ZAMARGU-4260 file (C-alpha; in steps of 0.2 Angstrom, whole numbers, plus 5000, padded with zeros to 4 digits):
<rodrens>
0) 5137/4964/5294 | 5120/4972/5289 | 5123/4986/5301 | 5140/4990/5294 | 5133/4990/5276
5) 5119/5001/5281 | 5131/5013/5289 | 5142/5013/5274 | 5127/5017/5263 | 5123/5032/5274
10) 5140/5039/5269 | 5142/5034/5251 | 5124/5038/5244 | 5125/5056/5246 | 5140/5056/5235
15) 5130/5049/5220 | 5113/5057/5222 | 5104/5071/5231 | 5086/5073/5233 | 5086/5092/5226
20) 5095/5087/5210 | 5081/5087/5198 | 5083/5087/5179 | 5081/5104/5171 | 5068/5103/5156
25) 5072/5117/5144 | 5057/5124/5134 | 5059/5133/5118 | 5042/5139/5111 | 5034/5122/5107
30) 5050/5111/5109 | 5058/5104/5125 | 5072/5094/5130 | 5081/5089/5147 | 5098/5096/5150
35) 5112/5084/5153 | 5114/5081/5172 | 5132/5088/5173 | 5126/5105/5166 | 5124/5117/5181
40) 5108/5128/5180 | 5112/5146/5184 | 5101/5161/5185 | 5103/5170/5168 | 5115/5185/5169
45) 5105/5195/5157 | 5086/5197/5154 | 5088/5192/5136 | 5093/5174/5142 | 5079/5162/5146
50) 5092/5148/5152 | 5110/5148/5157 | 5121/5133/5162 | 5139/5131/5168 | 5147/5116/5159
55) 5161/5110/5170 | 5179/5110/5163 | 5192/5097/5167 | 5204/5111/5174 | 5191/5123/5181
60) 5190/5132/5164 | 5171/5130/5162 | 5160/5133/5147 | 5144/5142/5146 | 5128/5137/5138
65) 5115/5152/5136 | 5098/5151/5127 | 5091/5167/5119 | 5072/5166/5115 | 5063/5177/5102
70) 5079/5179/5091 | 5081/5183/5073 | 5079/5167/5062 | 5090/5173/5048 | 5108/5165/5048
75) 5113/5178/5034 | 5110/5192/5047 | 5118/5183/5062 | 5132/5173/5056 | 5143/5188/5049
80) 5141/5197/5066 | 5146/5181/5076 | 5160/5177/5064 | 5167/5195/5066 | 5169/5191/5085
85) 5184/5179/5080 | 5202/5182/5075 | 5208/5168/5063 | 5226/5163/5065 | 5239/5170/5053
90) 5237/5163/5036 | 5219/5158/5039 | 5202/5166/5035 | 5187/5166/5046 | 5179/5153/5034
95) 5194/5142/5037 | 5190/5141/5056 | 5171/5140/5055 | 5159/5128/5049 | 5140/5129/5046
100) 5129/5114/5046 | 5110/5112/5045 | 5099/5099/5053 | 5081/5095/5055 | 5073/5089/5070
105) 5054/5086/5072 | 5046/5103/5072 | 5061/5113/5069 | 5076/5117/5058 | 5093/5119/5066
110) 5107/5130/5058 | 5124/5127/5067 | 5139/5139/5066 | 5154/5131/5075 | 5170/5143/5076
115) 5187/5139/5085 | 5200/5152/5087 | 5203/5169/5097 | 5187/5175/5103 | 5185/5194/5105
120) 5173/5192/5119 | 5162/5206/5127 | 5150/5202/5141 | 5138/5215/5135 | 5142/5216/5116
125) 5130/5230/5112 | 5137/5241/5127 | 5151/5252/5121 | 5158/5252/5139 | 5159/5233/5140
130) 5177/5228/5140 | 5183/5217/5126 | 5194/5202/5131 | 5204/5191/5119 | 5201/5172/5123
135) 5213/5161/5114 | 5209/5143/5109 | 5190/5146/5112 | 5176/5136/5103 | 5159/5144/5101
140) 5144/5135/5094 | 5129/5145/5089 | 5113/5136/5085 | 5098/5145/5077 | 5082/5134/5081
145) 5068/5139/5069 | 5051/5133/5074 | 5037/5140/5062 | 5038/5159/5065 | 5048/5158/5081
150) 5067/5157/5083 | 5079/5154/5098 | 5097/5156/5098 | 5108/5144/5108 | 5126/5148/5112
155) 5138/5135/5119 | 5155/5143/5122 | 5171/5140/5131 | 5189/5134/5130 | 5190/5122/5116
160) 5195/5107/5127 | 5179/5109/5137 | 5167/5112/5123 | 5175/5097/5114 | 5173/5086/5129
165) 5155/5090/5131 | 5150/5092/5112 | 5142/5074/5111 | 5131/5078/5125 | 5126/5095/5117
170) 5122/5087/5101 | 5112/5074/5110 | 5102/5088/5119 | 5099/5097/5102 | 5093/5081/5094
175) 5082/5076/5109 | 5071/5091/5107 | 5053/5087/5104
</rodrens>
């Protein structure tokens, strides 16, 4: 009986844990937090990103979390540009489909812009040659993390259903920064 249990463990344990799966600690200036275990760390696509994660979707439509260090701390400059990336449904305004909240964590202020609708997505927004795509029913959450004289932008973007599913873990990640 003991041999059978041992053999069963050899086949079952790899499904639950792998030795090379280490938590990713995200560092922003003086703050840090551990990323949720189901976020898949990826090599950042662009040099402006310090971290990038794939957040798994239920139907294979994943979300992405990207972190941009050394960013502008002023929401009045960033929010209009980010809101302009969305098309509100007929009869609604951009303010109807977006929400701004502010929070404080030890050592930083968070300004959160949350928008759901049709995203006019460009992989390289500043590149005029970058093709614009219209992504329906997307949710993008931008966070400006202000620490003293430094700011970091965090963008959590993907199909609304995927972002909704992982939003509680995202909030927990933000609030765990110390």
